[in-house]
N, C-alpha and C positions, 0 to 999 in steps of 0.2 A: 386537366390539371391547371392549365393556363387560364381557362374560364373560372375555375375555382378561386385562383389566386386573384383575378380581377374582381370577383364578387366580394371576396374578403376585404380587398382594398376599398371598394365602394362602400361596404358597410362601415369600415373604420372611418372613412371620410365622412360619411353621413352622421355617425356618432360624434365625430369631432366638430362637425358644423352645428349640431344640435347643442352640445356642450357650450360651444362658442356663443351661440344665440342666447342660450339661457344665462350665461355670465354677463352678456351685454344687457339684456332686459333687467336682470338684478342690479346691475350698476346704474342703469337709467332710473330705476324706481327707488333704490335704497342708497345709492351713492357708494362711497368707499368704505362705509362703516363696517359691513360684514367682514371684509378682509382684515381691517385693523383689529377687529375683536378677535379673530383667529389668531393673528400674530401676536397680540397682547397675551392671550391665554397660553398659547404654546410657549412663547419666549420667556415670560416671567414665571410661568408654571414649572418649567424645567430648571431655571436659575434659582429659584427660591421656593422650596416645598410649602412654606407658610402661605404663599400667595393665594393658593386655592383653598385654604382652609376655611371652615365655616365661621370661625371667629373673625377673620380677616375680611371675608365677604360681608359679614354683619356690620363691621366697622366702616366699610366703603359705603354701604347703603345709608348708614346714618350721616357720614360726612358728605355724601353727594347731595343731601337735600338742599343745602343753601345754593350750590351751583345749578341744580335742576330748576328751582323756582326762578332764579335769575335768568337763566337761559330761555325759559318759556316766555318771559317778558321780551328778551332780546329777539325771539322769534317773531313776535308780533311786529316789532319795528322792521325786521328784515323782510317780512312778507309784504310790507307796503313799499318796499324799495329803499328804505333808509336803514339806519342802525342807531344805537345809543351808547355813546362813549362815557356817559355819566353815571351809568349803573353802579359802578364801584364807590363813587362819591355819595351816591344816594344811600347806600349801605351805611357809609360813615356818618352822613348827617343824621339818618334815622337813629343810629346808635347813640350818637352824642345827645340829641334832643331827648330821646327816650330815657336815657341814663340820668340826665339833669333834672328833668321833670319828676321822674320816680324818686330820686334821692331827695329832692326838695320837699316832696309831698310826705315822705317817711319822716324826715326831720321835723316837719311841722306837726306831725301827729303819728307817733310810732305805732299806735293801734290800728290805724287805717291802711293796713297793708294792701287789702283788696282794692280799695279806692286808688292807691298810689300806683299799683300795677296797671289798673285799667287806664288811668289818666296818661301814664307813661307810654303804654302801647298806642293809645289814640294819638298822642302828640307825636310820637316817632312815625307812625303811618301817614299822619297829616303832613309832616315835614318832608317826607320822601315823595308822597304823591304830589305835593306842591311843586316840586322840582319837575315832576312829569308834566304837570300842567304848563309850566313855564316853557319846557321843551315843546309841547304840543302847540302852544301859541307861536312860538318862533318858527317852527317848521311849517304848520298848516295855514296860519293866518298871515304871518309876515314873509313867508316863502324863504326863510333862511335855510341853507343847505343843512341836513342832519349832522354832517361832519362838524361844521363850524358851530351850530347851535349847541349841540351836546358837548362839544369840547369846551366851549366857553363856560357853559353851565357847570361842567366839572371843576373848572378853575375857580369860579365864583363860590361854589359851595364848599370846596375843599378849603379855601381861605377862611370862610365863615366858621367852619368846623374847628379849624386851628385857633381862630380868635376866640371862640367860645370856651375852648378847653385849655388854651395856652400851650398846646402840645402835650398835655398831661392827661393820662386816662381818668375818666370819672368814675368814682366809687361811691358806695353808699346805697346801692339798690337792694331791695329786699331779697333775702336768701331764697324765699319761696318762688321768686320769678325764675332763677336759674335752676332751682330744684325741679320745677315743673316743666318748662318749656325747653330748658337746656339739657337736663340730665334725666328727666322724668321718663318713665316707661309705662306702657299699658299693655298688659298680657305678654310682657317680654319684649315688646317692640317700642322703640323710642318715640316719644310724642312728636318730634319734627317730621317723622316718616308719615304719621297720620295726617299731618297738615299738608305735606307735600302731595300725598295721594289725593287729598280732597281738591287741591289746586289743579292737579292733573285731570281730575274728572271735570271740574268746572271749565277749564281751558278746552277739553274735548268737546264739551257741549256748546261752548262759545263759537269755536272754529267751524264745527260741523253742523250744528242745528240752529244757528241763528243768522239773521241777515248781516249782522255786523261782521261776523266770521267770514262770510262769503265775499263781503265787500272788501275786507283786508286783502284777500287773495286777488280780487279783481283790480284793485288799485295798484297793487305791485305788479300784476300782469301787464296792464295797459291803462295808465291813468287817464289818457285822452279818451279812450274808448269808455271809460267809466263815467267821465263827465258827460259825454254825448249820450250815454244811456240813462242820465238823470241821477246818478249816485251823488250824494252830498259828500264829495271827496275831502272837503275841508273838515267837516265834522268827524269823519271816521279817521282821517290822519291824526287829528287832535286826540281823539280817544285812544288811538294805537299808543301814543307816547304817555298818556295818562296811565294806562294799564301797564305799560312797561315800568314806569316809576313805581306804581303800587306794588307790583310783584317784587321789584328790587327792594323796596322798603320792607315788605313782609320778610324777605330773607334777611334783612338787617335786624329785625326784631328777634328772629330765631338765633342768629349768630351773636347777638349781644347777650342773650340769655345763655349761651354756651360759654362765652368768654367771661361773663358776670361783671364786666366793665364796659363803659362807653368809650370807644376808640375812634379817633379822627383819621387813623391810618389803615383801618381794615378795608378790604375790598379793592386794593390797588390794582391787583391782577384780574379783577372780575370782568372788565370789558373784554380783554383779550381771551380769557377762558370761556366766557359766555359765547362770544362770536365763533371761537373755535368749535365749541360743542354743537352749535347749530350748523355750521358749515360741514362739519364731519357727519352730522345727521342728515345731511342732504338738503338743508335750506339754502336756496339760491341767493347769492349776493345781489342778483339783478331783481329780486322780488317775485312774488306770485307763486312760489313753489316751496313746499315744505310739509313734513309730517310730524305731528306732535310726538308720537311714539319714537320716532327716530331721534328727535331732539333729546328726549329723556335718556335714551340709550347713549347719545353722544355725550351728555353731561356725565353719566356714570362711567363712560369709557375714559374721559379725562381724569376724573377722580381716581379710578382704578389704575390707570397709567401712572399717574403721580404716586399713588400708593406703591406700586411696584418699583418705581425708581427709588423711593425711600427705603424699601426692604433690601434692595441690592446696593444700597448706600452711595447712590449718585448724589453728588453735591447739589445743594439747591440752586446755586448759580448756573450749573450746567442744566439743571431741569428747565430753567427759563429758556435757555438756548434750544433745548429739544422741543419745548411746546411751541416756540416760534417756528422752528423748522416744520413741525407737524401741521401748523396753520397754513404755511405757505404751500405745503403738499395738498392740503385739503382744498385750497382755493384753485390750485392748478387742476386738480381732479374735477372740481366744479365746472371749470371751463370746458375740460374734455367732455363731461357729461352733457353739457349744453350742446356741444357739437354733434354728439350722438342723437340727442333729442331732435335737433334741426334735421339731421340726415334721415331719421326715422319718419318724420312728418313729410319729408320730400318723397320718400319711397312709398 
């Protein structure tokens, strides 16, 4: 009897050790995201039946497209050991330039709708990408810290956007622009979802199948070793911020189509939300670590979490508090995760 009890205790102990090891490995590879997703679905699913309805999930998928695209750009900057605090203002600058060019072109020739839309999109993407170029030159060539460079660029661009609009939304864009890219559907699926899926596929190939993607990870992991290995770190750091700016600008085009106006104030919370999505998705603030799929899930989590708070009628001001607390929690978990990784390497 005693021997049987000891054997049962040993089996229970081994099962417990196995589960603990599995949980630790899951945490090391995926971060805190799986736990947060379970809490999100269980908590809001019980509190509000509409939370798990098909219509609500469909709405979240559409709404999450903007944050997902920006977060993928933010991921590139984080992989190299930096970050971009100007992504929100890039959205705003894209929106303002796009709307003004499009409205002016339509006013000049009401029949040239297609030309106006094309010119507006190109101008908006050009303005947003130009900000990424400026950030890249500052960080990669002039060795300005990403914090100071992107923060200063955000201030400059926000001032320019307000100057161009006088703080008033820009109207006059063709209705076809919003009807197609903002509210249009193909086979019942919103057009922005197709654009986001295309970006996800492109990003996956970039990060996993190209030299540039591998170098982003290498630079963030150890920039000195990358230099000694012959990697053109200046070039790839520059390209990281250009791509971040381009993706934020692309999100700005889609969001402007949804709003049907050019806004200088959109995207204010995007830097915090995109960094939170990346960190929750397991991207390290130290650089060199991160999975694209987890970042996409992190962005969807943020959007779904905010959707749940709206459904249970939590005030928007308190939502900002909750999001800030969530980011702090994710950063703390990131530090804990690094300790586990370091310990695993020592073992």
